[in-house]
VOGU-3710 file (C-alpha; in Angstrom, 3 decimals, decimal comma):
1> myncvgfita> -76,636/41,078/40,533  -77,855/38,736/37,799  -81,079/40,696/37,382  -79,177/43,922/36,678  -76,710/42,622/34,086  -79,011/43,305/31,142  -79,660/46,888/32,197  -76,002/47,560/32,951  -74,687/46,181/29,666  -77,378/48,105/27,787
11> ffkvtslasi> -76,348/51,297/29,598  -72,711/50,771/28,587  -73,851/49,689/25,075  -72,106/46,300/25,252  -75,035/43,880/25,356  -73,021/41,280/23,449  -70,764/40,962/26,529  -73,591/40,348/29,011  -72,736/36,663/29,443  -69,175/37,427/30,524
21> lptilqilsa> -70,113/38,756/33,966  -71,834/35,619/35,320  -69,073/33,511/33,762  -66,413/35,493/35,631  -68,288/34,932/38,877  -68,686/31,180/38,332  -65,036/30,651/37,397  -63,852/32,583/40,452  -66,224/30,680/42,666  -64,988/27,305/41,462
31> alvpfytkvs> -61,330/28,283/41,671  -61,340/30,007/45,057  -63,201/27,542/47,273  -60,118/25,358/47,948  -57,991/28,501/48,359  -60,253/29,961/51,039  -60,541/26,727/53,000  -56,776/26,264/53,099  -56,038/29,914/53,893  -58,578/29,891/56,709
41> dvvgraeslt> -56,802/26,870/58,217  -53,409/28,594/58,039  -54,234/32,240/58,763  -57,430/31,934/60,775  -61,160/32,017/60,217  -61,758/35,595/61,356  -58,901/37,020/59,304  -59,994/35,156/56,187  -63,577/36,290/56,594  -62,427/39,886/57,058
51> famvfyligy> -60,366/39,605/53,869  -63,421/38,319/51,998  -65,640/41,106/53,344  -63,147/43,774/52,281  -62,985/42,390/48,740  -66,788/42,152/48,649  -67,147/45,819/49,595  -64,403/46,938/47,214  -66,101/45,034/44,400  -69,463/46,648/44,998
61> tiqgtangft> -67,833/50,075/45,261  -66,034/49,624/41,946  -69,212/48,376/40,284  -71,278/51,226/41,690  -68,858/53,893/40,488  -67,904/52,308/37,151  -67,753/54,585/34,127  -67,389/51,762/31,617  -67,830/48,062/31,142  -64,162/47,286/31,855
71> qfalgqifyg> -64,376/48,937/35,256  -67,623/47,130/35,943  -66,033/43,784/35,020  -63,093/44,564/37,322  -65,577/45,216/40,106  -67,193/41,871/39,310  -63,828/40,174/39,859  -63,382/41,789/43,274  -67,002/41,019/44,138  -66,488/37,383/43,103
81> igstgmltlt> -63,410/37,047/45,292  -65,287/38,466/48,269  -68,607/36,703/47,830  -66,965/33,330/47,273  -64,968/33,799/50,450  -67,977/34,802/52,494  -70,104/31,904/51,235  -67,324/29,360/51,701  -66,126/30,568/55,080  -69,650/30,791/56,457
91> qvliagkdnt> -70,062/27,091/55,723  -66,622/26,349/57,180  -67,505/28,232/60,368  -70,817/26,457/60,770  -69,368/23,002/60,126  -65,991/23,663/61,746  -64,763/21,783/64,764  -62,426/24,449/66,095  -65,252/26,210/67,989  -64,203/29,723/67,041
101> plaqlphpvr> -65,977/32,022/69,500  -68,435/34,330/67,800  -66,878/37,283/69,606  -63,697/36,803/67,552  -65,475/37,062/64,207  -65,637/40,410/62,414  -68,820/42,312/63,109  -69,610/45,652/61,476  -71,585/47,097/64,421  -69,580/45,910/67,406
111> apgpes> -67,500/48,592/69,085  -63,853/47,782/69,824  -63,463/46,372/73,295  -60,545/46,308/75,686  -59,039/43,316/73,864  -58,522/45,389/70,675
//
């Protein structure tokens, strides 16, 4: 994403705002790490990771279809919420001691089984 910011802000003719997008992402990342770790303890690892993936996809969809810089920045917020969650929860899953079976984690290719 960082490599495209210059081209995107030039396309929307707002090059003076180019530094805002990485700043949004860094602030969200710093603020949401404790939130995701606590929510994953309360709600569950798989549910939290699914939530993060949905926000990640929504963010990229908004950014890809943006007609202006404001829409693109909104997409960056959704993307930041999702990417922070995926990065944080991946580390929590790897280091976690709850031994969450991999079959319970969301997987985009797996077909629903009888347990669904």
